[in-house]
C-alpha positions as CSV (number, residue, x, y, z in Angstrom):
1,M,-34.9,43.0,50.2
2,S,-36.6,40.2,48.2
3,P,-36.9,36.7,49.7
4,D,-34.6,35.3,47.0
5,Q,-31.6,37.3,48.2
6,D,-31.1,34.9,51.2
7,V,-31.3,31.8,49.1
8,P,-27.8,30.2,48.7
9,I,-26.6,29.9,45.1
10,K,-24.6,26.8,44.3
11,V,-21.4,28.1,42.6
12,L,-19.0,25.1,42.5
13,P,-19.4,21.4,43.2
14,S,-17.5,19.3,45.7
15,G,-14.1,18.3,44.3
16,S,-13.5,21.6,42.5
17,N,-10.0,23.2,42.7
18,I,-9.4,26.8,43.6
19,G,-5.9,28.1,43.2
20,I,-4.3,30.5,45.7
21,F,-2.1,33.1,44.0
22,L,-0.2,35.1,46.7
23,D,0.9,37.8,44.2
24,S,-2.8,38.3,43.4
25,V,-4.7,37.4,40.2
26,N,-6.4,39.7,37.8
27,E,-9.9,40.0,39.1
28,N,-11.3,39.9,35.6
29,A,-9.5,36.7,34.7
30,Y,-12.0,34.4,33.1
31,G,-10.7,31.4,31.2
32,D,-7.1,32.7,31.4
33,Y,-4.0,30.5,31.6
34,L,-2.1,31.3,34.8
35,E,1.1,30.1,36.3
36,K,1.0,27.4,38.9
37,P,-0.8,28.5,42.1
38,D,1.0,28.9,45.4
39,G,-1.5,26.6,47.0
40,L,-4.6,24.6,46.0
41,V,-7.9,24.4,47.7
42,V,-9.9,21.2,47.0
43,L,-13.5,21.6,48.0
44,Q,-14.9,18.8,50.2
45,E,-18.4,20.0,49.8
46,D,-20.4,22.2,47.4
47,L,-19.5,26.0,47.5
48,Y,-22.4,28.4,47.8
49,M,-22.8,32.2,47.7
50,V,-25.3,34.3,49.5
51,S,-26.1,38.0,49.4
52,G,-23.7,39.9,51.6
53,R,-24.0,43.0,53.9
54,K,-23.6,45.4,51.0
55,R,-26.7,45.6,48.9
56,G,-26.4,43.6,45.7
57,R,-23.1,42.1,46.6
58,H,-22.6,38.4,47.2
59,R,-20.2,36.5,49.4
60,M,-18.9,33.0,49.5
61,C,-20.2,30.8,52.3
62,D,-17.9,28.8,54.5
63,V,-16.9,25.5,53.1
64,Q,-15.0,22.4,54.2
65,A,-11.9,22.0,52.0
66,D,-8.3,20.8,51.9
67,L,-5.5,23.3,51.4
68,I,-2.6,21.6,49.6
69,I,0.8,23.3,49.5
70,D,3.7,21.6,47.7
71,T,6.9,21.9,49.8
72,P,10.2,20.2,49.4
73,T,10.9,19.9,53.2
74,F,8.8,19.4,56.3
75,A,9.5,20.3,59.9
76,G,7.1,17.6,61.1
77,I,3.4,17.9,61.8
78,A,3.8,19.8,65.1
79,M,6.1,22.4,63.6
80,E,4.0,22.7,60.4
81,A,0.9,23.3,62.5
82,V,2.7,26.1,64.4
83,A,3.9,27.7,61.1
84,C,0.3,27.5,59.7
85,G,-1.3,28.7,62.9
86,V,-3.5,25.7,63.2
87,E,-4.0,22.6,65.5
88,P,-1.9,19.6,64.6
89,D,-5.0,17.4,64.1
90,V,-5.9,19.3,60.9
91,V,-2.5,18.8,59.3
92,E,-1.3,15.9,57.2
93,L,2.0,15.4,55.4
94,Q,2.0,13.3,52.1
95,E,5.2,13.0,50.1
96,N,6.0,16.6,49.2
97,R,2.6,18.0,50.1
98,L,1.3,19.7,53.2
99,I,-2.4,19.2,53.5
100,V,-4.5,21.3,56.0
101,Q,-8.2,21.0,56.6
102,V,-9.8,24.4,56.3
103,T,-13.3,25.8,57.0
104,S,-13.5,28.6,54.3
105,L,-11.6,30.2,51.4
106,N,-10.5,33.0,53.7
107,N,-9.2,30.5,56.2
108,A,-7.2,28.8,53.4
109,L,-5.7,32.1,52.2
110,N,-4.7,33.1,55.7
111,I,-3.0,29.7,56.3
112,A,-1.2,29.7,53.0
113,T,0.0,33.2,53.6
114,R,1.3,32.4,57.1
115,R,3.1,29.3,55.8
116,L,4.5,30.7,52.6
117,K,5.0,34.4,53.3
118,P,5.2,34.6,57.1
119,K,6.4,38.2,57.2
120,R,3.5,39.5,55.0
121,Q,0.6,41.1,56.7
122,S,-2.7,39.4,56.0
123,G,-5.6,41.5,54.9
124,G,-7.1,42.8,51.7
125,R,-9.7,41.2,49.5
126,V,-9.7,37.4,49.6
127,Y,-11.2,37.3,46.1
128,S,-8.0,39.1,44.7
129,Y,-6.0,36.0,45.4
130,L,-8.3,33.1,44.4
131,A,-9.2,31.6,41.1
132,F,-11.3,28.5,40.2
133,I,-9.2,26.2,38.0
134,Y,-11.1,24.2,35.4
135,D,-9.7,22.5,32.3
136,R,-6.3,24.2,32.9
137,R,-7.9,27.6,32.8
138,A,-8.4,30.1,35.7
139,Y,-11.6,31.9,36.6
140,S,-11.1,34.5,39.3
141,I,-13.5,34.2,42.2
142,E,-14.2,37.9,41.8
143,A,-15.3,37.4,38.1
144,I,-17.5,34.5,39.2
145,R,-19.0,36.6,42.0
146,K,-19.9,39.3,39.4
147,K,-21.5,36.6,37.1
148,V,-23.5,35.3,40.1
149,E,-24.8,38.8,40.9
150,A,-25.8,39.3,37.3
151,G,-27.5,36.0,37.2
152,K,-25.2,34.7,34.5
153,W,-23.0,32.1,36.3
154,E,-23.1,28.6,34.9
155,F,-21.1,25.5,35.8
156,P,-19.1,24.5,33.9
157,P,-17.9,28.0,32.9
158,N,-18.1,29.0,29.3
């Protein structure tokens, strides 16, 4: 293993938006126009990737972010926290938006799934449900991961 493999690679800056698509997103989507996401993750710090357990594969590092879910009705902070499986102190309600503080993209996907599709089993590849949204276009996290691994990722995407 070369020493560079453990060096975190900056992928997205703080403030970037990542859409959660609970019906999955084409893992090769790169610059596609997609429907409105089921939830939106707004990064509160830069997002990095590091080499994963599998040789040559990279994974996203944990990141502080806000998960935003548009919803027409609220049951109150305590009930929303129960529905999301989180503590009430990480939940905020603003107009028609539920905002939950999350610690990773996986955490955001799990919470969105619990809140929006409670009967659905969680699991599967987190990258299959996430896409970076930039200039009204979507870039799947899987496609970004592949570009990072090939040394071809640039921000902003082109």
